[in-house]
C-alpha positions, 0 to 999 in steps of 0.5 A: 145907374139912372144916368151916365157918369164920366170915366175916372179922368174927367174934368173937375167941376168949376170950384166957384159953384161948389164952395161953401158960399153956394150953400142954399143954392137950388138942389142939384140932381142926385149924384150917382156913381158908375159900377167901376167908381163904386168898386174903387170907392168900396176898396178904399172904404174897405182899407180905412175900415180895416185900419179902424177895426184893427185899432179898436180890436187891439184896444179891447184885447190888451188885458188878455195880451198882457196876461198871456205874454206876461207883459209889464205895464211899460211893455203893454203901453209900448204895444199901443205906442209903437203903432201910434209912433209908426202911424203918426210919425210916417204919415206926412212922408207917406202922403208925399210918397203917394204923390211922387211914386204913384197912389195905386202903387203905394196903396197896394204895396203898403196894404201888403205890408200891413197884411204880413205884419198884422199876421206876424203880430198874431204869432208873437211869443214875446213882448218885443216881437209884438211891439216891432210888428205893431210899429211896422203895421203903423208905418204901413197904415201911414203910407196906405191911408193918405194914398187911399184918400188921395185916390178919392180926391183925385179920382172924383170931381171936386164938388158934390161927387167928391163930397159924397165919396168922402162922406161915405169914406168917413162913415166907413172909417167910423164904422170900423172903429165902432164895429171893431170894439164889439168884434174885438170883444167877441174874438178875445173870448176865443183868443187874443191872437184872432184879433191879429189874424182876422185883419189878415183875411180882410187885407187879402180880400181888399188887396185882391179887390184893389188889383181888380178895381183901382185903375193902373196908370203910368208912373208919375212924372218927377222931372226936376223933382228929387226925393227930399231926403233931408226933409223926410228924415227931419220931419219924420224924426220930429213928428216921432219925437213929438208923438213919443213925448206926448204919448209918454208924458203921463208915464215919464218924468217932466224932464224926459218929456221936456227934453223929447219935445225940445228935440222935436222942436229943434228937428222941426226948425231944421226941417223948415229951414231945409224946405225953404232952400229945397228945390223939390221940398217934401212939404211946400210951405206955401200950402199953409197959405190956405186959411181953410186948410190950416183951420181944418187941420187945427180943428181936426187935431183938437177934435181928435184929442177930445174924441179919443180922450173921452172914449178912453175915460168912458172905458175906464169908468165902465171897466174900472169903476163899474166892473163891466166886461170888455164885451159889455163895454164894447156893446155900450159904445157901439151907439157912437157908431151911428156916425157910420149911418149918418155920414153918407146919408144926413151929412151930405144933405146938411153940407148941400144946404148949409156948407161945410163950415157951418156943418163942422161948427155945429158938429163941434158944438154938439161934441162939446154938449156931449162931453158936458152932459157926461160931467156929472157922471155918478157911481151908479149911472144907468146906461139910459143916463149915459145914452144921450151923451154917446148918441150926440157924440156919434152925431157930432162925429158924423157932422165933423169928420167928413166935412173936415176931410173935404175942407182940408183937401178942397182946392189943393193941386192934384200933385199935392193931394197925398200931402194934404191927406198926410197933413190931415191924418197927422193932425188927427193922429197927433191930436189923439195922442195929445188927448189920450196923454192929457186925460191920463195925466189929469186923471192920475193927478186927480185920483187920490186913492182907489176908492170909488169916490176917488176914481170918480173924482179923477174921471170928472176932472179929466172929462174937462179936457175933451170939453175944452178941446171941443170948444177950442176946435169950435172957436178955430172953425168959427173963423171959417164961417165968414169966409168970402169968395176969392180967397187963396186956396192951398194951391195958391190960386183964387178959389173962384178960378177953374181948376185944370183937367186932371189925369187918371188916378195914379 
């Protein structure tokens, strides 16, 4: 490297020089990482890449799994829903566990669980076996992902160093999903079980690298902090019920959906009441005093809903109406993966020049433009006609996902970084479930027959859902454009105060 870099327990930079309000300041020297830092970052990027490729490969393998195992539509839906329930339901608990029990410890442990149950899914001979394996794999990802994110946010100094690491990380996550679509199509031609076996190999390599590169540290000091079992049980059950209600909304009766969501709301109320009385709450409610954190989570929820809902509709359009193969569809969507290149290259420059808030707002407007361009889709559209929308969506993801991650964790105390990551990823996951369920419901409602024109009417009606979600997310993020120095951060301190020295990554 051109210049020396500090070890993994340096001081954070003065936050007052890193905020969005400094956008437009003279450019600083290029940020460089030491070989050890690159090793840690590549391990964590490998894990988030693994999570993305795992989900994407399963998406394209579903028809083959259904045919081989003889699954009903309901059982097939549960193969996907089981992962979503485990991932979305346990994410918040996983983030807090990283803070309480050690980030490296949680990362390594649950990466091992991910490895084992991904492999078991490949040996499934019955639908229930695959559903159980996917649920536990989702739970493992819920603990592993916020632990990995918090290793970055506590191991790289707040400001340009952390921003560069997070944008590199977000680009890898996007690349995993995009590449997984193509790899999944190729592997499915060999046999759907390879979709489960390949992640085992990747998991083993990442696990070995994690043991070598992610530094050990002493067990976190939990003096005076007990495990909030009531909070953990009630919030996890509430989130599981919310995700279940949303995920099954288009397949269950209105009464069943309303009952499930009402039960989730009741448990959430119990959780809030318990947290107010707890001396060691699972979620310190004061963290929501940060307007930036709340905006980032809400914008992330709507952005994820629109993004995944749109991709779902595109797959239906290409495969149901146009009769494209799984591999053709995967290759067509890979252009969205341009975000994997732009996130670590273009986005940091734009963040340095304009600040996170403006970059996020611009990315959300581009997402809305992407969806709007696809509204007049026709029965015989060429790929060239679809290309601008897909390309703009890739750019929108690059400008939105990474900066949202930065804002959602900026100014949060070290001992709550896992919680902040858990909150953000819970918002992303719940938003994805909400978007998929809503576009499915609208699509079914607007499709009156199986004729090409009726199918097209259903797609066009449902395309308004991601457009509306992107516009709502942009509206929410717009409130952050006029933020002023000295606002209260998620840690409860003014944003222009210097943050304390942090210890080594846990």
